[in-house]
Structure formats: C-alpha cells, structure tokens
C-alpha positions as CSV (number, residue, x, y, z in Angstrom):
1,D,77.9,49.1,140.4
2,L,80.3,51.8,138.9
3,I,80.6,50.1,135.5
4,P,77.2,51.0,134.0
5,P,77.5,54.8,134.8
6,V,81.1,54.9,133.5
7,T,80.1,53.0,130.4
8,M,77.2,55.4,129.7
9,K,79.5,58.4,130.2
10,I,82.0,57.0,127.7
11,K,79.2,56.4,125.2
12,R,78.0,59.9,125.6
13,M,81.5,61.3,125.1
14,C,82.0,59.2,122.0
15,G,78.7,60.4,120.7
16,W,79.7,64.0,121.1
17,F,83.0,63.4,119.4
18,W,81.3,61.6,116.5
19,C,78.9,64.6,116.1
20,L,81.7,67.1,116.1
21,A,83.7,65.0,113.6
22,S,80.7,64.8,111.4
23,L,80.1,68.6,111.5
24,V,83.8,69.2,110.6
25,S,83.6,66.7,107.8
26,L,80.4,68.3,106.5
27,A,81.9,71.8,106.6
28,A,84.9,70.6,104.8
29,G,82.8,68.9,102.2
30,L,80.7,72.0,101.7
31,H,83.8,74.1,101.5
32,F,85.4,72.1,98.7
33,R,82.1,71.7,96.8
34,E,81.9,75.5,96.9
35,W,85.5,75.8,95.8
36,E,85.0,73.5,92.8
37,E,81.9,75.6,91.7
38,E,83.9,78.8,92.0
39,E,86.7,77.5,89.9
40,E,84.7,76.0,87.1
41,Q,86.4,78.4,84.6
42,S,88.8,76.7,82.2
43,G,92.4,77.6,82.2
44,A,91.8,79.4,78.8
45,E,88.9,81.4,80.3
46,Q,91.0,82.4,83.3
47,L,93.8,83.5,81.1
48,L,91.3,85.7,79.1
49,S,89.9,87.2,82.3
50,R,93.3,88.2,83.5
51,L,94.3,89.5,80.1
52,Q,91.2,91.6,79.9
53,A,91.7,92.9,83.5
54,Q,95.3,93.9,82.5
55,R,94.1,95.8,79.4
56,R,91.6,97.7,81.6
57,E,94.3,98.6,84.1
58,L,96.6,99.8,81.4
59,R,93.9,101.9,79.7
60,N,92.8,103.4,83.0
61,A,96.4,104.3,83.8
62,E,96.8,106.0,80.4
63,A,93.5,107.8,80.6
64,A,94.2,109.3,84.1
65,P,97.9,109.2,84.7
66,G,98.8,109.9,88.3
67,P,101.9,111.6,89.7
68,D,105.2,109.7,89.3
69,V,105.6,107.6,92.4
70,P,109.0,105.9,92.9
71,V,108.9,102.1,93.0
72,L,110.2,101.1,96.4
73,E,112.3,98.0,96.4
74,P,111.6,95.7,99.4
75,F,115.3,95.0,99.9
76,D,117.1,95.4,103.2
77,A,120.6,96.9,102.9
78,E,122.5,93.7,103.6
79,S,120.5,91.6,101.0
80,A,120.8,94.4,98.4
81,A,124.6,94.5,98.9
82,L,124.9,90.8,98.4
83,V,122.9,90.9,95.2
84,R,125.0,93.8,93.8
85,S,128.2,91.9,94.5
86,A,127.0,88.6,93.1
87,P,129.0,87.0,90.3
88,L,128.2,87.9,86.7
89,R,126.3,84.6,86.1
90,A,123.7,85.8,88.6
91,R,123.4,89.2,86.9
92,V,122.3,88.1,83.5
93,H,121.0,91.5,82.6
94,D,124.4,93.0,83.0
95,F,126.0,90.1,81.1
96,L,123.6,90.4,78.1
97,K,124.0,94.1,77.8
98,T,127.8,94.1,78.1
99,Y,129.0,90.8,76.6
100,L,126.4,89.5,74.2
101,T,126.4,92.4,71.7
102,T,126.7,90.3,68.5
103,L,125.0,87.1,67.4
104,P,127.2,84.2,68.7
105,Q,129.1,82.2,66.1
106,E,127.6,78.9,67.3
107,V,124.2,80.1,66.1
108,T,125.6,81.1,62.7
109,T,127.3,77.7,62.4
110,V,124.1,75.8,63.2
111,L,122.1,77.8,60.6
112,E,124.8,77.3,58.0
113,Q,124.7,73.5,58.6
114,R,121.0,73.7,57.6
115,G,122.0,75.4,54.3
116,A,121.2,79.0,55.3
117,R,123.5,82.0,55.5
118,V,123.2,84.8,58.0
119,V,123.2,88.2,56.2
120,S,122.1,90.4,59.2
121,A,121.3,90.1,62.9
122,Q,119.5,92.7,65.0
123,N,119.1,92.4,68.8
124,L,115.4,93.0,69.7
125,K,115.6,92.8,73.5
126,S,117.8,91.5,76.3
127,V,116.1,90.6,79.6
128,D,116.4,87.0,80.9
129,Q,117.1,86.0,77.3
130,S,118.6,87.7,74.3
131,T,116.2,87.9,71.3
132,W,117.6,88.4,67.8
133,S,115.9,89.0,64.4
134,V,118.1,87.2,61.8
135,K,117.9,87.6,58.0
136,L,118.9,84.5,55.9
137,D,120.0,84.3,52.3
138,P,119.7,81.6,51.1
139,P,116.8,80.8,53.4
140,L,116.5,77.8,55.8
141,V,114.3,75.1,54.3
142,Q,112.2,72.9,56.5
143,G,109.1,70.8,55.8
144,G,108.8,72.3,52.3
145,R,108.8,75.9,53.6
146,Q,111.4,78.5,53.2
147,F,112.4,80.8,56.1
148,S,114.3,83.9,55.2
149,S,113.7,85.7,58.5
150,V,114.0,83.9,61.8
151,I,114.0,84.7,65.5
152,V,116.8,83.4,67.7
153,Q,116.3,83.3,71.5
154,I,119.4,82.8,73.6
155,L,118.3,81.6,77.1
156,A,120.5,83.3,79.6
157,S,118.6,82.3,82.8
158,Q,118.8,78.6,83.7
159,L,116.3,79.0,86.6
160,G,112.8,80.0,85.8
161,D,111.5,83.0,87.6
162,R,107.8,82.0,87.4
163,P,106.3,80.0,90.3
164,L,106.0,76.7,88.4
165,S,109.2,77.0,86.4
166,F,112.5,75.5,87.4
167,D,115.1,74.3,84.8
168,V,115.0,76.4,81.7
169,N,116.9,75.2,78.6
170,E,116.4,74.9,74.8
171,R,114.9,71.4,75.1
172,V,112.2,72.6,77.4
173,V,111.3,75.6,75.3
174,A,111.3,73.6,72.0
175,K,109.1,70.8,73.5
176,A,106.6,73.3,74.8
177,M,106.4,75.1,71.5
178,R,106.0,71.8,69.6
179,L,103.2,70.6,71.9
180,A,101.3,73.9,71.7
181,R,101.7,73.9,67.9
182,R,100.5,70.3,67.7
183,A,97.4,71.2,69.8
184,G,96.5,74.0,67.3
185,L,97.8,77.1,68.9
186,P,99.5,79.7,66.5
187,V,103.1,79.1,67.7
188,A,106.3,79.5,65.8
189,E,107.8,76.4,64.2
190,V,111.1,75.4,65.8
191,L,113.9,75.3,63.3
192,A,117.0,74.6,65.3
193,T,118.4,74.4,68.8
194,G,121.9,74.4,70.2
195,K,124.4,75.8,72.7
196,V,126.6,78.8,72.8
197,Q,129.7,79.2,74.9
198,T,129.9,82.4,76.9
199,K,131.7,84.2,79.7
200,I,129.1,82.8,82.2
201,G,129.0,79.3,80.8
202,S,127.0,77.3,78.2
203,L,123.7,78.8,77.2
204,G,121.0,77.2,75.1
205,F,119.3,78.8,72.1
206,V,116.2,78.2,70.0
207,A,115.9,79.4,66.3
208,Q,112.3,79.7,65.2
209,E,110.2,81.1,62.5
210,R,109.3,84.8,62.7
211,L,105.6,85.3,63.3
212,M,103.7,88.1,61.5
213,G,101.7,90.5,63.6
214,I,102.3,92.9,66.6
215,D,102.0,92.4,70.3
216,E,98.8,93.6,72.0
217,N,100.7,96.4,73.8
218,E,101.3,98.1,70.5
219,V,97.6,97.9,69.6
220,L,96.6,99.4,73.0
221,R,99.0,102.3,72.5
222,Q,97.5,103.1,69.1
223,L,93.9,103.3,70.5
224,P,92.5,106.8,71.2
225,A,92.5,107.8,74.9
226,S,88.7,108.1,74.6
227,T,88.3,104.3,73.8
228,S,85.6,102.9,76.2
229,Q,85.7,99.5,77.9
230,K,83.0,98.2,75.5
231,Q,84.9,99.5,72.5
232,L,88.1,97.9,73.9
233,E,86.3,94.5,74.2
234,E,85.1,94.9,70.6
235,V,88.6,95.6,69.3
236,F,89.8,92.3,70.6
237,R,86.6,90.3,70.2
238,A,87.8,87.9,67.5
239,A,91.3,87.6,68.9
240,D,89.9,86.8,72.4
241,A,87.6,84.1,71.0
242,E,90.5,82.5,69.1
243,L,92.7,82.7,72.2
244,V,90.1,80.8,74.3
245,L,89.7,78.2,71.6
246,G,93.4,77.8,71.2
247,F,94.2,77.4,74.8
248,S,91.3,75.1,75.3
249,N,93.1,72.7,72.9
250,V,96.0,72.4,75.4
251,S,93.7,71.9,78.4
252,N,94.1,68.1,78.2
253,I,97.6,67.7,77.0
254,D,97.7,63.9,77.5
255,S,95.0,63.5,74.8
256,L,97.7,64.3,72.3
257,G,99.3,61.0,73.1
258,V,102.9,62.3,73.3
259,D,105.5,62.3,76.0
260,T,105.8,65.7,77.8
261,D,109.4,65.2,79.0
262,P,111.5,67.3,79.6
263,L,108.8,69.8,80.5
264,P,108.3,70.3,84.3
265,R,105.2,68.3,85.2
266,F,103.0,68.4,88.3
267,D,99.9,66.3,88.2
268,T,98.9,67.2,91.7
269,L,99.6,70.0,94.2
270,L,101.3,67.4,96.4
271,Q,103.8,66.6,93.6
272,F,104.6,70.3,93.3
273,A,105.1,70.7,97.1
274,Q,107.3,67.6,97.2
275,H,109.4,69.1,94.4
276,L,109.8,72.2,96.5
277,Q,110.9,70.1,99.4
278,G,113.5,68.5,97.2
279,L,114.8,71.9,96.1
280,L,115.3,73.2,99.7
281,P,118.8,72.9,101.1
282,A,118.9,70.2,103.8
283,D,120.3,72.6,106.4
284,N,117.4,75.2,106.0
285,T,115.2,74.1,108.8
286,S,112.9,77.1,109.1
287,V,111.5,77.1,105.5
288,R,111.5,73.3,105.5
289,Q,109.4,73.1,108.6
290,A,106.8,75.5,107.2
291,L,106.6,73.6,103.9
292,D,106.3,70.3,105.7
293,K,103.4,71.8,107.7
294,F,101.7,72.9,104.5
295,V,102.1,69.4,103.0
296,K,100.6,67.8,106.0
297,K,97.6,70.1,105.9
298,L,96.8,69.4,102.2
299,P,93.2,68.0,102.0
300,P,92.7,65.1,99.6
301,Q,90.2,67.0,97.5
302,A,92.5,70.0,96.9
303,G,96.0,68.6,96.6
304,R,96.5,64.9,96.5
305,K,93.9,63.6,94.0
306,R,95.1,63.6,90.4
307,P,92.8,65.7,88.2
308,D,91.0,64.3,85.2
309,R,93.4,66.2,83.0
310,V,96.5,68.4,83.1
311,E,97.2,71.4,81.0
312,L,100.1,73.0,79.2
313,I,100.3,76.2,81.1
314,H,102.2,79.2,79.5
315,Q,102.5,81.3,82.7
316,D,103.7,84.3,80.7
317,A,100.9,85.1,78.2
318,W,101.0,88.5,79.7
319,M,103.1,89.8,82.5
320,R,103.9,93.0,84.4
321,G,107.0,94.7,83.2
322,S,108.3,97.9,84.8
323,A,106.0,100.4,86.7
324,D,104.7,101.9,83.4
325,E,104.9,98.9,81.0
326,N,102.9,95.8,80.4
327,I,104.4,93.0,78.2
328,F,102.1,90.9,76.2
329,N,103.4,87.7,74.7
330,I,100.3,87.5,72.4
331,F,100.6,88.7,68.8
332,V,97.6,89.9,66.8
333,S,97.1,90.8,63.2
334,K,94.4,92.1,60.8
335,K,93.2,90.1,57.9
336,P,92.6,91.9,54.5
337,S,89.0,90.8,54.5
338,D,88.0,92.6,57.7
339,H,89.1,95.2,60.2
340,E,89.2,93.0,63.3
341,W,92.3,91.9,65.2
342,H,92.9,88.2,65.1
343,L,95.2,86.0,67.2
344,A,98.5,85.6,65.2
345,G,100.8,83.9,67.7
346,V,101.8,83.2,71.3
347,I,105.5,83.6,72.0
348,D,108.1,83.1,74.8
349,W,107.4,79.6,76.1
350,E,110.4,79.2,78.4
351,S,108.1,79.3,81.5
352,A,105.7,76.6,80.2
353,V,104.8,73.6,82.4
354,V,102.4,70.7,82.4
355,A,100.3,70.8,85.5
356,D,96.9,70.7,87.2
357,R,95.5,74.0,86.0
358,R,94.5,75.0,89.6
359,L,98.2,75.6,90.3
360,S,97.8,78.9,88.4
361,F,95.0,80.0,90.8
362,H,95.6,82.6,93.5
363,K,93.3,81.0,96.1
364,A,94.5,78.8,98.9
365,P,96.0,76.2,98.9
366,W,97.1,76.7,95.2
367,G,98.2,80.3,95.8
368,L,100.0,79.3,99.0
369,A,102.0,76.8,97.0
370,T,103.2,79.4,94.5
371,L,104.3,81.6,97.5
372,F,106.2,78.7,98.9
373,S,107.9,78.2,95.5
374,Q,109.3,81.7,95.5
375,V,110.6,81.3,99.1
376,A,112.1,77.9,98.3
377,K,113.9,79.3,95.3
378,G,115.3,82.1,97.5
379,A,116.5,79.6,100.1
380,Y,118.1,77.4,97.4
381,L,119.9,80.4,95.8
382,A,121.2,81.5,99.2
383,H,122.8,78.1,99.6
384,C,124.2,78.3,96.0
385,Y,125.6,81.8,96.8
386,V,127.6,80.4,99.6
387,H,128.8,77.3,97.8
388,S,129.7,79.1,94.5
389,C,127.2,77.0,92.5
390,L,124.7,79.7,91.4
391,P,122.8,79.0,88.2
392,T,122.7,81.7,85.6
393,C,119.8,83.9,86.6
394,D,118.7,87.4,87.5
395,L,119.4,87.1,91.3
396,H,117.8,90.5,91.9
397,S,114.3,89.4,90.8
398,F,114.5,86.1,92.7
399,V,115.5,87.8,96.0
400,R,112.8,90.4,95.5
401,D,110.2,87.6,94.9
402,Y,111.5,85.8,98.0
403,I,111.1,88.9,100.2
404,V,107.5,89.6,98.9
405,A,106.4,86.0,99.2
406,G,108.1,85.4,102.6
407,K,106.4,88.4,104.1
408,E,103.1,87.3,102.7
409,L,103.5,83.8,104.2
410,E,104.5,85.4,107.5
411,A,101.3,87.6,107.5
412,R,99.3,84.4,106.9
413,G,101.0,82.7,109.9
414,W,103.0,80.1,108.0
415,L,106.5,81.0,108.8
416,H,108.8,83.6,110.4
417,F,110.3,85.8,107.7
418,E,114.0,86.2,107.6
419,P,115.9,88.6,105.3
420,W,117.7,86.9,102.4
421,A,121.0,88.0,103.8
422,K,120.2,86.1,107.0
423,L,119.8,82.9,104.9
424,V,123.2,83.5,103.3
425,A,124.8,84.1,106.7
426,D,123.2,81.0,108.2
427,S,124.4,78.9,105.3
428,Q,127.9,80.3,105.7
429,S,128.0,79.5,109.4
430,R,126.8,75.9,108.8
431,S,129.4,75.3,106.1
432,Q,132.3,76.2,108.3
C-alpha cells in the first residue's frame, strides 16, 4: 500500500529537479547568447576602440593636467627586497643600460655576411629590448631591394610580459612579422636574425627594414591643446580605416595556409588554461587549486569549443608606459597628395600570439584567464628564483603584475592572495 504514494513523491521530486535544471540551462543559454551579441566586434574593431579611448585619455590629461601624484607601487617590503637583489639576468633594464652600450659584434658579422657594412649605430631605446638604428654602406640587398638603414632589435627578455606571451625569441618575432606582412599589414621586412652572447646569456636579435613615418604619440603631442574630440577623430580617420582593414586581414590566420609555429597558439580558452597549469610549479598547491577550479567551471560555449577562426593578436599595438607616457607601436605618415595621416607601419611584434580573439577580452571568463596568467607567471618565477633558473626578464614588472592580478582574483573569490615573497619562502622550504 505504501508503494504508490512513494512512487508519486519520487516522480514529483524528479519533476521539480527537471524544471530547475531546465531553468538553469535556459538562463545559461540566454547568458551566452547575450555574451556573443555583445562581443560581435572584430578584433580589429576592438583594437581601434581601445586605441581611440587611449587617445582621448591622453588628450584629456594634457588639456587639464592635475597635480603630480606619486605612483604607489603595490610591493610589500619583503618582495621588493627580493626583486632588488635578483641576479642581473632578471633585471634586464639594468643590464641594457650598463652593459649593452654598443652594437654587438655578432650583429655586425651577420650583416657583413649579407654583403653590407655597418657605418654607424645609434641606440634608440632600451626597455625589455635594445633597439638600434643602423646605417649600412654598402647596403644590404634582399628581394631586389636595397636597405641602407635598418632597425636591429636585441630581445633581452625571454619571458613575455603580456598575458598571452610566454617564450620570446627571434624566431617568434620573425614569424609574427612575416605572417602579418603576408596578410597585408604594413610591417617591416625581416632581413636577418641571430644570437649575441652577453653577460646574462645568449640573446636573440632581429634586423629589419626601417619604416618611414612617426608613432602616433608624436602626432598627438603636435596637436593644439584646443583640438576637439571630433577633430581628433578626423585627424586619424584615414589611418584608423586602414588599421581596421589591415588587422581584419589577420583575423583568420589559418586562411593563409601557413604553419604558425613557433608562435604561441591557443585555439580555445581551455588550451590556454591548460598551458598555465603546465607552467605552474608542481609544489604550488594554492594557485594550482584555484586554476583547476577555474578550468572545471569553464562552460563549453565560452572556453572549450574551437572558434571558427583564430587571429594573429599583436597585444602591444598601444600600451601604457609610465604615469605620463603612452607608447604607440603604430606608425603613421602623410602622403604628398593629401594632408591626412595614413597607416605606415605596425612595429614591435615580440608579444604576438595566434589565438581565439576573445582571449583579449576583459570580460569573464576571458579576462579571468589573463589574470590567472599573471599569477601563474609570478608563481613560476618564484620557483625559478629559488632554483637559480630565472629566464632573462624584468622581474620587477612580473612581480608587480602578479600582485595586482592576485589581489583582483582574491577580490573575486578565486584564491587567497599571498605576497610574492611568501611564494619564494614556501618554495625554499619545500626544496630543503
């Protein structure tokens, strides 16, 4: 007599569970449909939107400069002390300014092997790389063209500081430039690559043609303070249209029919997250557990399904420099026939990757993945610090990014933030 009522109760419970599951599934479906509609902009259009926003920010700051406010570093005392005492190979800024004061002989030798002779070399900048303007006579000849002025980039940092970048070397940079050039972007022709032996080890270099034009930062500085937003958009109207068209050509990199190796490649968010899991030291349980939780929560629509196409992502078309400086890696020039600025070149490809374009988004889960990237790199470098196997890098910037990203992930409930010095101390105790 008890079986029928129990059976009915079970049926009613199953029915409620089914309704609840259906509602959750429907909500998820609506969420991801809304997501896809919001992110319909192409990678090129997103790049342009960010570039225009950065121009506005710079112009507004120049038009109404505020009081000088000191930039507060997020470092705790122990982490800051470890960074200051790091070996020279982890302080590439100090190395470049102190030891790489002349063009290395290996560069001169490679250019001479191509029939050119170096007559002068001027250092243009030294940050994570050392950039040189080199005059040649006789010139270097390639593809029927003569190059009497070339740019040489010596890649001092072997670990990329952008969220999607990892191994940085001359092969990666040359491949990215050749792919972008083949797709129709105005990118310098690669003329030679090689290695130079230095006090901090072997560093790659890329010799490339010198592009004509100036970076957008210079154009912005020359504009009158009274320039309106509408006038600013008109100044760069032609260049912006050419930029969108150019980057649209790399929005489906596989259509070129070429191998993308050795560029970093992440066809899905899951692939990227798994790469971060592989980067983490085996003994770092706290970050690993948080990243494992993130991977398990990835919905199929957002992270596991391969997109219809992957893009060549520059990552550094523009970037924030110091508190009062913006650095644009976009060159523009004026044609004799008109007074408009046109796109003349895109430079500095060491951070380029091939990936699902959504990995450059700031929204979850894509933005969360880039935060995890900075935390994973910080944990990896803490392990390398203890075991004396640090890659050449600017450790200061990586630890800063680890702190900022770690605190953001803690605020979002993903992990318990630990100072970078604590990661080093834990790794030391486990290695004893």
